[in-house]
C-alpha positions in Angstrom: 56.9 98.0 80.4 55.4 98.1 84.1 53.3 100.9 83.5 50.6 98.4 85.0 52.3 99.6 88.7 51.4 102.7 88.1 49.0 103.9 85.4 46.6 101.0 85.8 43.5 101.3 84.7 41.1 98.7 88.0 42.8 97.8 90.5 41.7 94.2 93.1 42.9 94.1 96.4 42.4 90.4 97.3 43.1 90.6 101.2 40.9 94.0 101.6 39.0 94.2 105.2 36.5 96.2 107.2 38.5 96.2 110.2 40.9 99.6 110.6 43.8 97.7 111.7 44.2 95.4 108.9 46.8 96.3 106.4 43.3 95.2 103.7 42.3 98.1 105.5 44.8 100.7 105.4 45.7 100.0 101.7 41.9 99.9 100.8 41.4 103.3 102.4 44.5 105.0 100.5 43.5 103.9 97.5 39.8 105.6 97.8 41.7 108.9 99.8 44.8 109.0 97.3 42.3 109.9 95.1 42.5 107.1 92.4 40.5 107.5 89.4 39.9 103.8 87.9 37.8 100.8 89.5 38.9 99.8 92.6 37.9 96.1 93.3 38.0 95.2 96.8 38.1 91.1 97.3 37.5 89.0 100.6 34.7 85.9 100.6 33.2 87.6 104.0 32.2 90.8 103.7 29.3 92.4 101.0 30.8 95.5 100.5 33.9 98.1 102.5 34.1 101.7 102.5 30.8 102.0 100.5 32.7 99.5 97.8 30.9 96.4 96.3 33.7 93.1 97.8 33.5 90.5 95.6 34.8 86.5 97.2 37.9 86.0 94.7 39.3 87.5 91.7 37.0 85.4 89.2 33.6 87.2 90.2 35.0 90.7 89.5 33.1 91.9 85.8 36.4 92.8 84.5 39.7 91.9 84.4 41.3 94.2 86.7 45.0 95.4 85.4 46.5 95.2 88.9 46.1 93.4 92.2 47.0 93.7 95.4 47.7 91.0 97.3 47.4 90.8 101.7 46.5 87.7 102.4 49.1 85.0 104.7 51.8 83.6 102.4 50.4 79.8 101.9 47.4 81.4 100.0 49.1 84.4 97.5 50.2 81.4 94.8 47.4 80.2 94.6 45.4 83.8 94.2 48.1 84.4 91.8 47.6 81.5 89.5 43.3 82.7 89.1 45.0 85.8 88.4 47.2 84.3 86.2 44.2 82.9 84.4 42.1 85.8 84.7 44.6 88.0 82.6 45.7 90.6 85.4 49.1 92.3 84.0 50.6 92.9 87.2 50.6 91.8 91.4 52.0 93.6 94.1 52.5 91.3 97.3 51.8 93.1 100.0 52.2 89.5 101.8 54.7 88.4 104.0 56.6 85.3 105.2 58.4 84.3 101.7 62.8 84.1 101.9 63.1 86.2 104.5 60.9 84.0 106.4 63.2 80.8 106.1 64.1 77.7 103.8 60.0 77.1 103.7 58.8 80.5 102.8 61.5 80.8 100.1 60.0 77.9 98.6 56.5 79.3 98.5 58.5 82.3 96.6 59.3 80.1 94.1 56.3 78.4 93.2 55.2 82.4 93.1 57.4 83.2 90.7 56.5 80.2 88.6 53.2 81.0 88.6 54.0 84.6 87.7 56.6 83.6 84.1 54.1 81.2 83.6 51.4 83.6 82.8 53.7 86.6 81.3 52.2 89.1 84.9 55.6 91.1 86.2 55.2 91.1 90.7 56.6 93.6 92.4 57.3 92.0 95.9 56.7 89.7 98.0 57.0 91.3 101.5 57.3 95.0 100.3 55.4 97.9 101.1 53.8 98.8 97.7 53.9 101.7 95.4 52.9 104.8 95.5 52.9 107.4 92.4 52.4 111.0 93.6 51.5 112.3 90.3 48.7 110.1 89.3 47.0 109.9 93.0 48.0 106.1 93.2 48.6 104.9 97.1 49.0 101.4 96.6 50.5 100.9 99.8 50.3 101.0 103.3 52.1 104.1 104.1 50.2 106.6 105.9 49.7 109.3 102.7 50.9 110.5 99.3 53.9 112.9 99.4 53.6 116.5 97.6 54.2 115.9 93.9 57.9 116.6 92.9 60.3 115.0 90.3 62.1 112.7 92.7 61.5 108.6 92.2 62.9 106.6 95.0 63.4 102.7 95.1 63.6 101.3 98.3 65.0 97.9 99.7 63.0 97.9 102.8 59.9 99.3 103.2 60.7 100.5 106.9 63.2 103.1 105.9 60.3 103.7 103.0 57.5 104.8 105.4 60.4 106.9 107.1 61.3 109.0 104.0 57.7 108.9 102.9 56.8 110.7 106.4 60.2 113.0 106.0 59.1 113.9 101.9 56.0 115.2 103.6 57.1 117.6 106.7 60.0 118.6 103.9 57.2 118.9 101.6 60.3 117.5 99.0 58.1 116.4 96.1 58.1 112.9 95.0 57.3 111.3 91.6 57.4 107.5 92.4 58.3 105.4 95.2 58.3 101.7 95.1 58.8 99.4 97.9 60.3 96.1 96.4 60.8 93.8 99.3 62.0 90.5 98.1 62.8 91.3 94.8 61.1 87.8 93.5 60.8 89.2 89.6 61.0 93.1 89.3 64.4 94.2 90.1 65.4 98.1 90.8 67.5 97.2 87.2 63.9 97.1 86.2 63.2 100.0 88.1 65.8 102.3 86.3 64.7 101.5 83.4 62.0 102.2 83.4 62.1 105.7 85.3 64.7 106.5 82.9 62.1 106.9 80.3 59.5 108.9 82.9 58.6 112.2 82.0 58.0 112.5 85.2 60.9 111.1 87.0 64.1 113.4 86.7 65.6 112.1 89.8 66.4 108.2 90.5 67.0 107.4 94.3 68.5 104.1 95.8 68.1 102.6 98.9 69.8 98.8 98.3 71.0 96.6 100.5 72.9 94.2 97.7 71.6 93.4 94.5 70.5 90.1 92.2 72.3 91.0 88.6 75.6 93.0 89.3 76.3 92.6 85.7 73.3 93.3 84.6 72.8 96.6 86.9 76.2 97.5 84.8 75.5 97.6 81.7 71.5 98.6 81.8 72.5 101.6 84.6 74.9 103.3 82.9 72.8 103.9 79.9 70.4 105.6 82.2 72.7 107.2 84.2 73.8 108.9 80.9 70.5 110.8 80.8 69.4 111.5 84.5 71.2 111.4 87.4 71.0 108.2 89.5 71.6 108.7 93.9 72.3 105.6 95.7 73.0 104.8 99.3 74.0 100.9 100.1 73.5 99.4 103.6 76.2 96.7 104.4 79.9 98.1 104.1 81.8 94.8 105.0 83.4 92.5 103.0 80.9 89.7 104.3 79.9 89.1 101.1 83.7 88.7 100.1 84.1 84.7 100.7 88.1 84.3 99.3 91.3 85.3 101.5 94.0 83.6 100.3 95.7 86.4 98.0 96.1 89.9 98.8 93.4 90.9 96.7 90.7 88.6 97.8 91.1 90.1 100.9 91.7 93.5 100.5 88.7 93.2 97.8 85.4 93.3 99.7 81.5 93.4 98.8 81.7 97.2 99.2 84.8 97.8 97.2 83.0 95.9 94.4 80.2 98.4 94.5 81.8 101.3 94.9 83.9 99.9 91.7 80.5 99.5 90.0 78.5 102.4 90.7 81.9 104.6 89.6 81.7 102.5 85.7 77.9 102.6 85.7 77.8 106.6 86.4 75.4 106.2 89.9 76.5 108.8 92.2 77.4 106.7 95.4 75.7 108.9 99.1 77.3 107.8 102.5 74.1 108.2 104.1 70.5 108.6 103.4 70.8 111.7 104.4 73.2 112.8 101.6 71.0 110.7 99.0 68.7 113.8 100.1 71.0 116.7 100.3 71.8 115.9 96.0 68.4 114.6 95.1 67.0 118.0 95.8 69.6 119.5 94.3 69.7 117.7 91.2 65.3 117.8 90.9 65.6 122.0 91.7 68.7 123.3 90.6 70.7 122.7 87.2 74.3 121.8 87.3 76.7 123.4 87.3 79.1 124.1 84.2 82.2 124.1 86.1 83.7 123.6 89.9 84.0 127.5 90.5 82.0 128.0 93.7 80.8 132.1 94.7 79.8 132.6 98.3 77.3 135.0 99.6 76.8 135.4 103.8 75.6 137.8 106.0 78.1 135.7 108.8 81.8 135.2 108.6 82.7 131.8 110.6 80.3 129.9 108.3 81.5 131.3 105.1 84.9 130.2 106.1 83.2 127.2 107.2 82.1 127.2 103.2 85.6 128.3 101.6 87.5 125.3 103.7 84.9 122.4 102.3 85.2 124.0 99.1 88.9 123.1 98.9 88.2 119.8 100.1 85.3 118.7 97.8 88.3 120.0 95.4 86.3 122.7 93.8 87.1 126.6 93.1 86.4 129.4 94.9 85.6 132.0 92.2 87.4 134.3 91.6 85.4 137.4 90.9 86.0 139.4 88.4 87.2 143.8 88.9 83.9 144.5 87.2 81.7 142.5 89.7 83.9 143.7 93.1 83.0 147.5 92.1 80.2 147.3 91.1 80.1 145.7 94.7 81.7 148.6 96.4 79.1 150.9 95.1 76.2 149.5 97.3 77.7 147.6 99.7 78.8 149.4 103.6 83.2 150.1 103.7 83.3 147.4 106.0 81.6 145.0 103.9 84.3 141.9 101.8 83.8 142.0 98.5 85.7 139.7 97.8 84.6 135.7 97.1 82.9 135.4 100.4 80.8 138.4 99.9 80.1 139.2 103.1 77.6 141.4 102.9 77.3 142.2 106.8 74.5 141.3 109.3 72.6 143.8 108.9 72.0 143.3 105.0 68.3 143.2 104.1 67.0 141.3 101.5 67.0 143.9 98.8 71.1 144.1 99.2 71.2 140.0 99.0 69.2 140.3 96.6 71.7 143.1 94.2 74.5 140.6 96.0 73.4 137.9 94.6 72.6 138.4 90.7 75.8 140.5 90.2 78.1 137.4 91.6 75.9 135.4 89.1 76.2 137.3 86.5 79.6 137.1 86.8 81.4 134.1 84.1 84.2 133.5 86.4 81.1 132.0 88.7 79.1 128.2 87.8 77.1 128.2 91.1 76.3 130.0 94.2 75.7 129.1 97.9 73.2 132.1 99.6 74.1 131.7 103.7 72.4 133.6 105.7 72.0 133.4 110.3 69.7 135.1 112.2 70.8 138.4 113.5 68.6 141.0 115.3 67.0 142.9 111.6 67.7 140.1 109.6 64.4 139.9 107.2 64.1 135.8 106.5 61.6 135.2 104.7 61.9 138.1 102.0 65.6 137.4 101.5 64.1 133.8 100.7 62.0 135.3 98.5 64.8 137.6 96.8 66.9 134.4 96.8 63.8 132.4 95.0 63.6 134.7 92.6 67.1 135.9 91.8 67.1 131.9 91.6 64.1 131.3 88.9 66.0 134.0 86.5 69.5 132.4 86.3 70.7 129.2 84.8 73.5 128.6 87.4 72.6 126.3 90.5 71.4 128.8 93.6 71.9 127.0 96.8 71.1 128.1 100.3 72.0 127.5 103.6 69.8 129.0 106.3 71.4 128.2 109.6 69.7 128.1 112.9 66.1 127.0 114.3 63.0 128.4 115.1 64.0 131.9 113.1 64.5 131.2 110.1 62.0 128.0 109.9 59.4 130.0 107.3 62.2 131.3 104.9 63.2 127.6 104.9 60.4 126.4 103.7 59.8 129.1 101.6 62.9 128.3 100.2 62.4 124.4 99.5 58.8 124.9 98.1 60.2 127.3 95.3 62.5 125.4 94.2 65.8 126.9 96.3 67.2 123.8 98.0 67.8 124.6 101.8 71.0 123.0 103.8 71.3 123.4 107.9 75.4 123.6 107.4 77.9 124.8 104.5 79.5 121.4 103.5 76.5 119.7 103.1 75.4 122.4 100.3 79.4 122.4 98.9 79.2 118.2 99.1 75.8 118.3 96.6 77.7 121.5 94.0 80.1 118.5 94.6 77.9 115.9 93.4 76.3 117.9 90.4 79.5 118.3 89.4 80.9 114.6 89.8 78.0 113.5 87.2 78.6 116.3 84.6 82.3 115.3 84.5 80.6 111.7 84.0 78.1 112.1 81.8 81.0 114.3 79.4 83.7 112.0 80.1 84.7 109.3 77.1 84.0 105.8 78.4 86.7 104.4 76.2 86.9 100.8 74.8 87.0 97.6 75.6 90.9 96.7 73.8 91.1 93.1 72.7 94.3 91.5 72.1 96.0 88.2 70.5 96.2 85.7 73.1 97.2 81.6 73.4 93.5 80.4 74.9 94.6 76.6 74.0 97.2 77.1 76.4 95.5 78.3 79.3 92.6 76.0 78.6 95.1 72.9 78.5 97.2 74.5 82.0 93.5 74.4 83.7 93.0 71.2 82.5 95.8 69.6 84.2 95.5 71.8 86.9 92.0 70.6 87.7 92.6 66.4 87.2 95.3 66.9 89.5 92.9 68.0 91.8 94.3 71.6 93.0 92.5 74.8 92.9 95.8 76.5 92.7 97.8 76.9 90.2 101.8 77.0 90.4 104.8 79.4 89.7 106.0 78.1 86.6 102.1 77.6 85.3 101.3 80.9 86.6 104.1 82.3 84.4 102.4 80.6 81.4 99.3 81.6 81.3 100.7 85.4 81.9 103.1 84.7 79.0 99.5 83.4 77.0 98.8 86.4 77.4 101.7 88.6 75.9 102.3 89.8 80.2 106.4 89.6 80.3 107.9 87.6 83.2 110.9 86.9 84.7 113.1 84.1 83.8 113.0 81.4 86.2 115.1 78.1 86.8 113.2 75.0 89.6 116.2 73.9 91.7 115.7 70.4 94.3 118.9 71.2 96.2 121.7 73.5 97.6 123.9 72.6 93.9 121.4 73.1 91.3 121.0 76.7 92.9 125.1 77.2 93.2 124.4 76.0 89.2 122.5 78.7 88.3 123.9 81.2 90.2 127.1 80.7 88.8 126.2 80.5 85.2 124.0 84.1 85.7 127.5 85.6 87.1 124.5 87.9 88.8 122.7 88.7 92.5 119.7 85.9 92.7 116.8 85.7 94.0 115.0 82.3 95.8 111.7 81.0 96.7 110.5 78.0 98.6 108.6 75.9 96.0 105.6 74.4 98.2 101.8 73.6 97.4 101.1 73.8 101.1 102.7 77.5 101.3 101.2 80.2 99.7 102.5 82.9 101.4 105.9 82.6 100.8 107.4 85.7 102.4 105.4 85.2 105.8 106.6 81.3 106.0 110.5 82.8 105.6 110.6 81.5 102.0 112.1 83.9 100.3 115.5 85.6 99.5 116.5 88.3 97.4 119.8 90.0 96.1 121.6 86.6 97.1 125.7 87.7 95.3 127.6 85.4 96.4 128.1 81.4 96.8 128.0 80.9 100.5 125.2 83.7 100.1 123.7 80.9 97.8 124.2 77.7 100.1 122.7 80.1 103.5 119.4 81.3 101.8 118.3 78.1 101.0 119.2 76.5 104.1 117.1 79.0 106.0 114.6 78.8 103.0 114.5 74.9 104.5 114.3 75.3 108.1 112.0 78.8 107.8 109.7 76.2 105.8 109.4 73.6 108.1 109.1 76.0 111.4 105.9 77.9 109.6 104.3 74.0 108.6 105.6 70.7 109.2 104.3 68.5 106.9 105.0 71.1 104.3 105.3 68.6 100.8 108.9 70.7 99.9 109.7 70.9 95.9 113.1 73.2 96.0 113.6 76.5 95.0 113.0 78.7 91.7 115.1 80.7 90.8 115.3 84.1 89.2 118.2 87.2 88.1 117.7 90.2 90.7 115.4 92.7 88.8 116.6 95.8 90.0 116.3 99.6 89.3 112.0 98.9 88.8 109.4 99.9 91.1 107.1 97.3 92.7 102.9 97.1 91.6 100.4 94.6 92.5 97.8 93.7 90.0 95.4 91.3 91.1 91.9 89.9 90.7 88.8 88.5 93.1 86.0 86.9 92.0 82.8 89.4 93.3 79.4 86.8 94.1 77.2 89.8 92.6 79.5 91.4 90.0 82.3 89.0 88.8 85.8 90.1 88.2 86.9 92.7 90.2 90.2 93.8 88.8 92.4 95.7 91.8 95.7 98.0 90.9 98.2 99.7 93.7 101.8 100.0 94.5 102.9 96.5 95.9 105.3 96.4 98.9 104.1 98.1 102.4 102.5 99.8 100.9 99.4 97.3 100.0 100.0 95.5 103.1 100.2 98.8 105.3 98.4 101.3 103.5 95.9 99.6 101.0 96.2 102.7 98.8 94.3 100.7 96.1 91.7 100.8 93.1 89.3 98.7 91.7 87.5 98.3 88.7 84.7 95.5 87.9 85.7 93.8 84.3 85.5 94.1 81.5 87.3 96.9 81.6 88.4 99.8 79.3 91.2 101.8 78.5 89.9 105.1 80.7 89.0 102.0 83.5 92.1 101.1 83.1 93.8 104.9 83.5 91.5 106.4 85.7 93.1 102.9 88.1 96.5 104.9 88.0 95.0 108.0 88.9 93.2 106.7 92.0 96.1 106.1 93.4 97.5 108.2 96.6 100.7 107.0 95.8 100.5 107.5 91.7 103.2 110.3 92.5 106.2 107.4 93.1 105.4 105.9 89.4 104.8 109.4 87.9 108.2 110.5 88.7 109.5 112.2 92.2 112.3 113.5 93.7 115.1 111.1 92.8 113.2 108.0 91.5 112.7 108.4 87.6 109.1 108.2 86.2 108.1 104.9 85.7 106.7 103.1 82.1 102.4 103.5 82.9 101.1 102.5 79.5 102.7 98.9 80.6 100.7 99.0 84.0 98.5 99.5 81.7 98.5 97.2 79.1 98.4 94.3 82.1 95.6 95.5 83.1 93.4 95.7 79.8 94.9 91.4 79.3 93.8 90.5 82.6 90.6 92.0 82.1 90.4 90.1 78.6 91.6 86.9 80.3 89.1 87.0 82.7 86.2 87.4 80.4 87.8 84.4 77.9 88.2 82.3 81.5 85.3 82.8 84.0 87.2 79.7 86.3 89.2 82.3 86.9 88.7 83.1 90.7 92.1 84.6 92.2 94.9 85.9 90.5 98.0 88.3 91.6 100.7 89.5 89.4 102.4 90.3 93.2 105.4 91.7 92.1 104.8 93.6 89.1 108.2 95.4 88.0 107.7 98.5 86.9 110.4 99.3 85.0 111.8 103.5 83.7 109.4 104.6 81.1 109.3 103.1 78.0 111.2 100.0 79.1 107.8 98.3 79.9 106.6 96.1 83.2 107.7 92.5 83.9 105.8 90.2 86.3 107.9 88.4 89.0 105.6 86.8 90.5 102.6 84.8 89.6 99.4 83.1 92.0 96.2 81.8 89.8 93.7 79.9 91.9 90.4 78.8 90.3 
């Protein structure tokens, strides 16, 4: 529990100052001006009193044990003060001071010492290097932000203090109410996951917002946050979308994964709504905080301007929502009071000369239609438009309905007052229709996630002992990768069907296998120094005559030597040519934050050129596996398209689940590709043609 940070009975400020330019002064003044009702103890060995409060030389001199201590002194003194707090029995620390791990190795050592002290005494700590904490509901401003924002139901957690101050200023300007605000800085103890759990139980928090640059424990984040997301929406913007967090690039999965794909998969699995910008973060937040969640995606538009309505219709279609079809009763009633030139079908255009009462009647009518799940009310400032009056009518109608109403008052100076009326009274207002539509879409996607079955982890019988022996042999030999034969053995141990394969050292062995097989074969280079066989010219397919087999072997050897002169070439792998299937790729890459990231996509040019792939963090459920199949853009290629027959989708799902279990059983797997997995017609299964493992 983190109650000591939000509703403490008493607070001590170590580093309080008389100098107005110092943070120690600003924070103390914030505590007083914010209206904190408990005892406040400034600590400064050089002052008798500050801001009319008696000042103490150290924590030990304070007559009672302060429940919360805020520290804003140079980093080199923080550990000593923390030790004193621990001995005094303090429950919580907010360390504003900078100069810890963000400042280099010496700072990191100071931070480790601070963590040990907090753990030793059972104290919880926010920071160091943070802006602080605000609880607007309980009049606590334990930060160096300018002021407490308006009270509301949105709680905001940020890794960036600088961004936090901007957000607080914006919230005050736009009159957007916040419940709690936490800048947690270096996250030495209290993490974003801890705060999400706390706000999940907080009755004053309806929506949780996050700005994150990175996670310390991705697995714990998914596990804990999923439970909170089932109760209230969590919206997050993640900074740093590059793939720098992914170090492994030796396989297709490694090159495609990247840290941002891992975050996207993790957020999807845990029910977190991802915003692409801070603007979008708050667009979604006010919709969730102020309006009910729509039951379905049928949207109606009420407008006094045709152009913006068309923009909204385009956005609705783009967001895969539905333009609601109004009932005959609704249409006929609209005709009874709207001008003949008005459009009474969705979008409902009440025309530019519509007054507030007309807006109100149209809005009430469409909200009562059973075919409508949400309404966007668009207004542009025209000569006789009653802007504030219309805003007040929209507020009244919204309060008497259980369907979401979002507004789009477009313009600048003329619509300001009306926009303020809306937001102050719980109707989100957006400057452009697309942002209103996007917010409705986010609400509906959240509802679908809450309502859907999360599936179950499927368990398979597997020959773990064989896999353990193979990995032991690989590691003892000093290798980091498995050979073709070893890779197929690992797959077979987990019940994944593999293609027959024979090793040949020379061309005579190749001809012998071809004659025995009696049909077209595939030939692949075997070399510990050549991982990407196709790139090295080390693969020949469809060899259907003895002459083609001889020529293929010669060309592979020559190409391999040109690719890497000093490569050790052991021979070739020979396989029967599998026809009538579709190539897909299944892969695994180990992400630094979340662990194994499972990938699926169509093989061949689709993965190379289009990068049409889907990801999930292991372990995946049966529902996760099904969603991975549906998410790729080229899924029609597997479901049957024109002259391409339907492929065995359940067989792909089975492979995904078996690979997921394999990664849980053997965390030392760093990367794995089945490329290709040949998927046959419906009911005929899938065969792993080539596999690569690294450890």
